N, C-alpha and C positions, 0 to 999 in steps of 0.2 A: 210251235206254229209251223216250222219248216216242214214237218212231216205231213201236216194237213195240206200245205200248198204244193209240195213237190209232185204229187201225182195229178194235180189239177190240169196241167197242160195236156197230159195224155188223155184225160177224161174228155176234154174239149176237142182235142185235135188228134185223132188216131194217126197212125203212121202214114196213111195215104193222103192226109190233108195237104201236105206241102211237098208232094213228090214232084212237082213241076220244076222242074228246072232249079281337235280339240276358247285409297281415300284416307284419307288421314284421320277421319273421325268415325267413331262407331255409330254415330247418329245419322250422318249423311256424308256425301263426298264433296260438300261445298267448299271445304278448305283445300281440296286437291288443286295442284297447278292445272291450268287449263290445258288441256291437251286433247247280261245274262246269257248271255250268248256263249257259244263255243269260241274261246279266245285264241286258240292256236290253229287249229286246223287252218215363177214356178215353172215346169218344163220350159224349154227355150221359148220364151214369150217375147215377141217383138214389140209389144205395145209400149208406148212412151209413158214414162212416169209423170206425175204431176209437176207443174212448174218447170217444164222443160228439162227435167233431170236426165233425159235420155232413156235408153232401154234398160231392162232388167239386167241383161248381160253386161251392159256398160258399167253400172254401179257395182256389180259383183266383182268384175275384173279390175276396176279401178281401185276399189277398196282393198282387194287382195294384194295388188301390187304395192300399195302404200304401207302395208304392215311389214316392213323390213326390220331386221334386227336393230339397225341404227335408229330407225324411227322409234321403236319400242324403248330403247335405252334412253333416248332423248326425252320421251314423254313420261316414262315410268321410272322415277328414281328410286322407288321403294321395292324393287324386285329383291328376292332373297339374296343376302350378302354371303353367299356360299359359293363353292366351286360349281361352275356351270357344266353341263354335259359337253362332250367334245363337239367341235364345229360340224363334223359330218352328221352326227346324230341330230344336232339342232336344225341343220338345213333339211334333213329328211323329215323331221316332225313338222316343220313349217310347210313343206310341200304337201304332206298328208292333209293338213288343215286347209290349205288353199284349194285342193281338189275336192275335199269334202263339201266346201261351199259351192264350188262351180258345178259339180255334178248333182248335188242335193238341192240346188236352187233355193237354199235358205238365205237368211240375212247374214248372220255372222256366227262364229264359234270361237271359244277361248279355251285354252288347255294349260294345265300345270302338271309337271311330272317330277317325281323324286325317286331316283333309282336306288338299287342296293348298295351303291358306292357313296351314297349321300349327295349325289350331284342333282342339281335342279335345272329345269327349263320351264319357262312360261312363254306362251306365244298366243297369237290370235290371227284370225283371217276374216275377211268379209266386212260387212257394214254393221255399225252399232245403231245407226239411224238411217232408215230408208228415205226419209224426206230430204236429208242433207247429204247423204252419202258418206257421213263421217265414219272413218275406219275404226274397226274394233281393235282395242289394245288390251293387254292383260289386266289393267286396273279397272276396266269396266265391270260393273256389278250386275247381278242377275237376281231375279226372284227365283229362289231355288226350291220352292214348293216343299215336298215331303222330305227333302234333306234337312228340314227343320226338326224332324222327329228324332234323329240320333242326338241332336243337341238337347232336346227336352228329356230324352231317356237318361242321358248322363247326369243332368241336374237331379232327377228323381233318384238315381242310384247313388249319387253322392249323399243325398239326404238319408237314404237307407243306411249307408256306411256310418253316418253321424248319429244314427239311432232315432232320427226324427220321424222317419216313415218306416212302415212295414209293408213289404210287397204283397203279403197275403191278407192284410186287413181289409175288410169290406169298405166300399165307398161311403157308406153311411157314417163311418168313423170320423170323417173329415168334412163331408158335404151333406147338408140337409136339403130337402126339397126334391129329391130324385128317388122317391120310394120305389118306382118300378125298376130301378137299377141298383138298389141299396146293397145287394149282396155281391155285386161285381167287385173284384179285387184290383188293386193297382197293377199287379203282375198281368192280369188279363187285359187291362187297358193298354199297357205298353206293348203287349204281344199280339194284339188284335184278336183276342180270344174271349171278348166280353159279350158279344152278341148285340151290342148297342148299335142301332141303325145309323147310317152315315147321313149327317145333316146336309152334306153337299149334294145329296141326291134329290133334295126337295125342290121342285120347280118354282114354288112360290118364293123361296129365298132368292133364287136367281132373278125372278121377275122384279123384285125390289132392288136387288144389287145392281142390275143392269140399267134400270130406269132412273135410279138415283145414285150415281157413282160416288157422291160425296158422303153418303150415309155411313156413319160409323156404328158398327154393331158391337154389343157386348157378348161375351161367350154364352151368357144365360139366354140372351135373345136367340142366338144361333141354335142352341140345344132345344129351344122350345119348338122348333120345327119338327122334331122327331120324338118328343117326349110322349106323345100319345100313340106312337106307332108300335106295333108288336116287335119283340126282340127277334133278331135273325135266327137265334138258337139260344138254348139255355147257357148261362155263363160257364165257360170252360169246356163246352161240349162241341166246339167247332172253332174255325179260324177264318175270319173274313175281314178284309181291310176296311176300316171305318175311321174317318177323320174325327168323328165325335169322341173317340177314345182319348185323343190328345188334347181336346178342349177340356175334358174332365180332368186329365192329368195336370194341365195348366192351372185349373181352379184349385186343385189340391195343393200344388206348390205354393200358390199365393196364400191359401188358408193357413198353412203350417209355418210359413216364413214371415208373413206380414209384409212381403215385398211384391212388387209387380214382377211378372215373369221376365220381362225384358231386363229388369235390374239383376235378377238372379243369373240370367244367361251372361250378362256383361261381367258380373263380379266373379263368376265361377269358371267361365270358359273364354269368352272373347278377349278380355284384358289379360289374364294369365298367359294365354297362348300367343298374344300379339296379333290377333286377327283384326287388323286395322280396317279391313273392308267389309266387316260382317256386323249385322245388327238385326234385331227384330223390328220390322216396320209396323208400328202400331198407330202412328200419327197420320200417315198418308202424306199427300203433297208431292211435288216434284223433287226428284233427286238428280243432282247434276251428273253423277257418274253411273247412273242406272242405264244400261243399254235398253233401247226401245224393244218392246216385245211384240211380235207379229204372228199372225196365224192365217192360214188359208181356210176360210170358213167352208169352202166347198167340200173339204175333207173333214176338218176338225169338228164342225158342228155335228156331223153325223157320228163321228168317232166318240165324242163326249155325250151324245144323246141330247144335244141342245135343240129344242123344237124350232121348226122353220119360222113359227110365229115370233119367237124371241129374236131370231136373226133379223126379221123384217123391222123390228122396233129399234135396232141399233142405228143411231144417227149417221148420216152419210160422211160427216167429217172424220169418223173413225177409220174410214177405208182409205188405204194407200192407193190401190188400184184393184179393179175387179172385186173379188171377194177376199183380197189380202187386207187384213184388218190390223190397225195399231191398237193393241190391247194393253199397253203399258200402264195406263191408268183407267182401265175399263170399269173397275169397281174398287171400293176401299179395301186396303189390305187387312183390315180387321176381320174380313170375311173368313180368312184362314188362320189368323192368330197363332196359337201354340201348335197348330197342326201344319202350318205351311207358310208363315209370313216372314221367314228369314230372308234377308238380302245378303248375298255373299259373292265371292269370286273364287275361281278354281284354286289358287294358291292357298287361300285360307282353309278350304275344304280338305286339301291334302294334309296340311298341318294338323287339323283337327282329327281326321280319321286315323292318321298315324299315331297321334298321342293316345287316342282311345285304345287302339288295338295293341299298342306297346305297354299298356297297363299304367299309363301316367295319370289317368283321370279318375281312377277309382280303385278299390281293393281288388285283389285277385278273385275273391268270391263273387263280388258284384259283376266283374267282367265275365266270369263263367256263367252267371245267370243271363247276362246280356246276349251271350253267344250260344244259348240253348235254343236251337232252331226247331221249327215245326212247319209242316206244309200248310200253306195259307192261300186262300183265293184272292187274286188281285187282277182286276180288269179282265176277267174271263180266263185267266191263266193261273198257274200254281207257282208260288215262290216259297223259299225257305226263310221263315221270318222268326227272329229272336225278339229281344226287347229293343225295338227301335233300330234294328240292324238286319240286313239281309245277307244270305249266304248263297254263293253260286259254285257248283262243282264244275270246273273247267279243265280243259286239256293242259292248262298251265298250273294246275293245282287249285286249292281252295281260294276263292275270292270273296272278300267281305266289303260291305259298303251299303249304299242306299241310292235310290234314284229319286227324282222329283219332277213333277209337272206343275206348271202354273199357266194361266192363259197367256200364250205367247212365249213361254220359256220351258226349257228342259235342262236338267242337270243330272250328272251321274258321276259317282266317286267310287273307286274300287281300290282295295289293298290286296295284292297277291302275296300271301304270307310266305310261301316257299321261296320267293325271289326278293322279298323286301321291296317290292315295287308298288308305288302308289301313284295314281293319276286321277285327275278330275277334269271333265270337260263340260262346258255349258254352252248352250246356244239360245238365240233369241228368235226362234222361228218354230212353229208347229205346222204340220206334223214333222216329227224328227225321225231320222234314220241313223241310229248310233251303233247298231250291232256290227256293221262292217268297220266302223271307226275303232271300236274296242279291239276287234281282232287285229287290225293292221297296226295299232299302237303297240300291242303286246308283241307281235312278230318283229317289229322294228326294235323295241327296247330289250327284248330277251334273246331273240335269235339273230339280231343284226340285219334283218331283211330290209333292204333299201327300196323305197318307192322309185318310180322312174325319175331320172335326173331332170327332166323338163316338165313343168306344169302344163297340162293340156287345156287350151281354151278353144271354144268353137270358132271356126274361121269367121272373119268379119262379114257381117251380113248373112250368115248362114241361116238364121231363123227368120229372116225377113222375107218370108215366102208370100207372093201376091195371091196364091191360090188359097181358097177357103172352101170347105173345111180342110184342115191339115193336122196331122199328128206330129208333134215335136217330141223327141226322145233324148234323154241324157242317161247314160249308164256308166258306172265304174264298179268293177268287181271281177272276181275270179270266174272263169268258165267252168261249170260243173259237168261231170259226166252225166249222160242221160240216165234217168231213173236212179240217181244217186240217193242212197238211203238217208243221208243227212246233208242235204245241199247247203252250200255256203251262199249267203245272201250278199248283195251289194248295196250301193246307194244309187238311186236313179228316180227319174220321173218320166211318165208319159202324159202328155197334155194335148188334148184335142181342142182346136179352136174352130168354132162354127157359128153360124147365125143364131143358133140356139143358146150360145154362151159356152164357157169353158167346161171341159170334162177332164178333170185331173185324176190320174191314177198313180198314187204313191203313198208312202207312210206305213203300209202294212208289210209289204214284201216285194222285193225285186231281185231277180236272179237271172243269170245267163247260163245256157247249157248247150253242149254239143249233142246233136241228135243224129240219128240215122234213119232216113226214109228210103226204103228200098236199098239201093246201092249208093244213094246220094247223102253226103254229110251236110248238115245244116247247123246254123247257130241261131238260137232263139232266145230272146229276152222277154221275160214276163213281168208284169206289174199288177199288184193287187191292192185295192183300197176299199173302204166302206162305201156302199152305194146310197145315194139319196133318192133313188127311184123307188116309188111305192111298190112294195111286194118283193123287193130284192135286198139282199144283204151285202153283196159285193159288186164292185166294178172291176173290170179286168181288161188288160190290153196286152197284146203280144206283137213284138217286132221280130221278124225272122228273115233270114237270107240263106241261100245255099252257098256252100264254101267256094264253089267255082266263081260265083259272082263276087264274093268277098275278096277273093285272091286277085281280082282284077282292078284294084285301086289305082287311080292315076297318081301322078307325081305329087299331088297335094294331099293324098290320102283319101280322096273321095271315091265312093262306090256308087254307081248309078244303076237303078233298076233297068233291066233289059226291056226293050220295046216288045210288045206283044207277049211278054212273059210275066203275067201278073203275080206269080209266086216266086220269082227270082228274088225280089224283096217283097215280103208280105207284111201286112199290118191289119189287125182287127181290134175293135173295142166292143165290149159286151157288158151286160149286167147279168148277175148270177143270183139265183135263189137257192138257198141251202135247205136240205131236208132237216126238219127240227130234231129228228132222232139221231141220224148218222152224221149230220153236218157236212155231208157231201153234196155236190151240185145236183140240184133237183130240176132246175130250169135255167136255160141259157138263152138270152135274147141279144142278138147282135145289134149294135148301134151304128157301126161304121166299118168299112173294109177299104182296102187300098183301091184307089182310082188309078188304074194302070194307064189311062190316057194322059196323065199328068205326072210331073217329076217325082221321083223317089230317090233320095240321096242319103247315104250313110257316110259319115266322116270318121275314119279310124285314126286314132293317135298312134304314133310309132309304127305306122303300117309297114315300114321297110324292115324293122327289126323283130317285130313281134309275131308269134305263131298262133294262128287261130286253132287252138286245141284245148282240151280240158286241162285245167291247171294254170293256164295263162291268164294274165291280168288284161281284161278288156276295158278299154276306155273309148267310148264312142258317142257320137251325136248323130241324130237322124232327123230328117224332115221329109215326111211322106204325105203326099196328097191322098185324101180319103173321100169317100162318098157316104152320105147318110141316107141316100134314097133307098127306100125298101126294095124296089124292084131291082136296083143295081146290086144291092146286098145279096138278094136271092140268087141273082145270076152268078155272082162271084162264088157263092157257096155251093151252088148246085153240083158242080163236078166233084165236090168233096162229100156229097151225100149229106149235106147240112142245110138247115133252113133258117129263116129269120128268127124263129124261136124253136128250141129243141128241148125235149125231155127224155129221160131214160126210158127205154122200152122194157118189156118183160125180160129180154135177154141181156139187158144192160147197155145195148147200143142206143145211140141218140136217134129219136124219131121226132117228126114235126109235132108241135103242140100249139095251143092257142096263145 
């Protein structure tokens, strides 16, 4: 994706544009004491939360400050009883998590690490519950979504080892009633090569699931939503991610064992490995140690293709504030069953993935089959998929694992074989931004690269701007060189507040880069997200400043836009339409630009020590007054030969369009 977005800024803004100036029961936690990327190389919102809980900034920073090592040890007696990582590494990992929450504006994150020396660390940051501000701790559990699939694949491969199943036997050998899929093999199901359409893509299913959240589905009922749909491709002649494959695999497991899937998972994996916080949630109901799951529907609904009509039907009591929604119990977990209903925590996922890839869960032959990877289509991109396992070629060598999404949750587990390093991180907020977290964890654990010694918070009251509309920005990441072939992404949010409602730009891509406009060096931070505007695919925002302005930070680290110099600190927000063939920008319509008659402030962390140049870590907050008035936007853009709406002309330059 980076290669698609890296030239986008240059397409939108030619050089002349800115030249001015990371339970004790397997059934629940009720018995617990109360308490892909290249690995080596919401926005500051001042609104008050319900019930007088204060600002979003307040609960994030309060929760982060409470997750100290002492608190974790007091509340979490069942951390691994093995040698911990050294104190310096532990402190560094905690700082990384704290800042991931602060700059990513999510709820909370939890991480478990097991390094090549057999040392462990578990930690957490942020909030497990946005309504109460309860801090996240390592024993909190998450809905891990498709991380369920490796568990299911191991059960199947164990049954293959026992001679009960044959990977290449057709589906009809074990299941009747699926004539249209009769020749699909078990190997094709586990490897996403069956061609069976994904039942989770059927809107009628979600209509029922959302409007009746207590409805419990059977796997057969779920599959009925796609039984009459055409195959995506003939079995074995393609590879496309489909959750239906693992429902069918689960039915086969139950057919040949005579046991429920959850019983097989418990007996074969959870109990033998001591995964005390992991179980397949099939009954539903509240779980004491399940972290609340949240999502910003302004972004996620578009990203997941949820129609606006569905969003409108969600009861108001599900919303924490604005379009931030509590989706912990939005629908019954049976909706995902053997494809995604496992509840777990990072420590358990680390134990499991290591056991699998160390050959402790199956025969060598079965493991070889599991790790036979093929290029597969997933969420519009390509992944290397085996049998319930993914492979990533990284700068730190081969990485194996799986990711998982559920409404309000994200989980990712990776094993770096060359370094015997395993880590798993989970968060309870969507959209997620984990690429930068993966990279920084690896740099810290393998190269000893330390994050800054002080966690950076926005200054008190920084985002409490009386002006509206206003663009609030948070960003943490490495500064890229201009036109870098493979830019490094960061974690950040741009969020515009106006009378028309919030306009959030995050979740897809954020990055900072050093640019040169004429003889003037600038630093620009860009944000990309899916657009909800009809006819557009992307929403886009850029915060920029010239280096002279940035070098003039006051003693508090604040940089102020120069009077009568609208581009000394610049800000724009736009919607973008992509060409269906090239996927390059085809139409760009601006929604807001900086209002230079009102304040514009950038707060730089470590402004006295850090150098504003490519390769440096940038940690910044910004609050910039903007205008959404079409005439003011046109006036701001006119000196730059841009218009309210722009389309590529015959020679590739941007010209005015309707």
